[in-house]
C-alpha positions in Angstrom: -0.4 0.1 -0.2 3.1 2.3 0.9 4.2 1.9 -3.3 0.1 2.9 -4.0 0.3 5.3 -1.9 4.0 7.1 -3.1 2.7 6.4 -6.8 -0.6 8.5 -5.9 1.6 11.5 -5.5 1.9 12.3 -9.2 0.8 14.8 -11.0 -1.6 14.3 -13.6 -4.7 12.6 -13.7 -4.1 10.0 -15.9 -1.3 9.2 -12.5 -4.7 9.7 -10.0 -6.9 6.8 -12.6 -4.3 4.7 -12.6 -3.3 4.7 -9.1 -7.1 4.6 -8.3 -7.1 1.2 -10.2 -4.3 -0.3 -9.1 -5.6 0.3 -5.1 -8.7 -1.0 -6.5 -6.7 -4.5 -7.8 -4.9 -4.4 -4.1 -7.6 -4.3 -2.2 -9.5 -7.8 -4.0 -6.4 -9.0 -4.7 -6.3 -8.9 -0.8 -9.4 -10.0 -0.6 -9.3 -12.8 -2.2 -6.3 -14.0 -0.8 -7.9 -13.1 2.6 -11.0 -15.7 1.6 -9.1 -18.2 0.5 -6.9 -18.4 3.7 -10.3 -18.8 5.4 -11.2 -21.8 3.2 -7.3 -23.9 3.2 -7.2 -27.5 4.5 -5.0 -28.5 7.5 -1.4 -29.0 5.6 -1.6 -25.1 4.6 -2.8 -24.7 8.1 0.8 -26.3 9.3 2.9 -25.7 6.4 4.2 -22.5 8.1 8.2 -23.0 9.4 8.1 -24.7 13.1 4.5 -25.2 12.9 2.9 -28.9 13.9 -0.5 -30.6 13.8 -0.6 -28.9 17.7 -0.7 -25.5 16.1 -4.0 -25.7 13.8 -7.3 -24.3 13.9 -9.3 -26.4 16.6 -12.9 -26.4 16.8 -14.7 -27.5 19.7 -14.9 -31.1 21.2 -17.7 -33.2 19.5 -20.0 -35.4 21.8 -18.8 -39.1 20.2 -20.7 -41.4 22.1 -21.4 -44.3 19.4 -19.9 -42.3 16.2 -17.7 -44.0 13.9 -14.7 -42.3 12.2 -13.2 -43.3 9.1 -9.4 -42.5 7.8 -9.5 -40.1 5.3 -6.4 -38.2 5.1 -3.3 -38.0 7.2 -0.2 -35.7 7.5 3.0 -37.7 7.7 5.7 -36.6 8.7 5.2 -32.7 7.6 4.1 -33.9 4.7 0.4 -34.3 3.7 -0.2 -37.6 2.5 -1.3 -38.2 -1.4 -4.4 -40.7 -2.6 -1.6 -42.9 -3.3 -0.5 -42.7 -0.1 -4.1 -42.9 1.5 -4.6 -46.2 -0.7 -1.8 -47.7 0.5 -2.1 -47.3 4.5 -5.9 -48.7 3.5 -4.5 -51.7 1.9 -2.0 -52.3 5.0 -5.0 -52.1 7.3 -7.0 -54.5 5.4 -8.8 -51.7 3.3 -10.4 -50.4 6.4 -9.4 -48.0 9.4 -12.1 -46.9 11.5 -12.3 -45.7 15.6 -15.5 -46.2 16.7 -16.6 -44.5 19.9 -18.5 -46.0 22.2 -20.7 -45.5 25.6 -18.6 -45.5 28.9 -15.6 -44.2 27.6 -15.6 -47.7 25.5 -13.3 -47.5 21.9 -12.6 -49.5 18.8 -9.8 -49.4 16.5 -11.3 -51.5 13.6 -9.1 -52.4 10.8 -10.1 -55.7 8.0 -7.9 -58.3 10.0 -9.4 -57.2 13.1 -10.4 -55.2 16.1 -8.3 -54.1 18.9 -10.3 -52.7 22.2 -9.6 -49.4 24.2 -11.2 -46.4 26.2 -11.0 -43.0 25.2 -11.4 -39.7 28.0 -12.3 -36.1 27.2 -9.6 -33.6 28.0 -9.7 -30.0 28.0 -9.5 -29.5 24.1 -9.5 -33.0 22.3 -9.9 -36.6 23.4 -7.1 -39.0 24.4 -7.3 -42.6 23.3 -5.4 -45.8 24.4 -5.9 -49.0 22.3 -4.7 -52.6 23.3 -2.6 -53.7 20.9 -1.3 -57.3 21.7 -1.3 -55.6 25.6 1.1 -52.8 24.7 -0.7 -49.3 24.8 -1.4 -47.8 21.3 -1.9 -44.0 22.6 -3.6 -41.4 20.6 -4.4 -37.8 21.2 -7.5 -36.4 19.0 -7.8 -33.2 17.7 -10.8 -31.7 16.1 -10.5 -29.2 12.8 -12.7 -28.6 10.1 -11.7 -29.1 6.4 -14.0 -28.2 3.5 -16.9 -27.5 6.0 -16.5 -31.1 7.7 -15.7 -31.7 11.1 -12.8 -34.1 10.6 -10.6 -35.7 13.4 -7.0 -35.6 13.5 -5.5 -38.5 15.9 -1.8 -37.2 16.6 0.1 -40.7 17.7 3.3 -38.9 19.1 4.1 -35.3 20.9 6.0 -34.2 17.9 2.6 -33.2 15.7 4.4 -33.9 12.7 2.0 -36.9 12.0 -1.6 -37.3 12.4 -4.4 -39.5 10.8 -7.5 -37.5 9.5 -10.9 -39.5 10.1 -14.2 -38.3 8.6 -17.6 -39.4 10.5 -19.2 -42.4 8.5 
């Protein structure tokens, strides 16, 4: 805007018309960029140097009782999953990877090859889920955000925040 303001100090009417047109174009560009920034998906929200999944815009944690969420994508080691990555991941899980939340804090991870039982509890800003993987704990912290007007559960397996799986409600 400083450059536009300085060029507006010129002495001719055509310069003023050009400057007004440039200012209008600049305002439209800024408004367009702002609108696009509001609708960007998770990778763009964490694609800032030093940012992680912990930095995403979160929404209120919904009541999860009797809901099911299916794998729909992910952010793996700081990179957005491609459709090919998603297809390969689902193949590894037998074509299915769902988080199911029951009553009384009971949960399940359902895979094509079987089911892991677990528990969940609400946190101040998300949900803690722990599945029993052959007598070893498999913990996730789940956050909620919106992508393209869809509520998404982001399951984060560790404190680094560079990896998370996206689940959409079934």
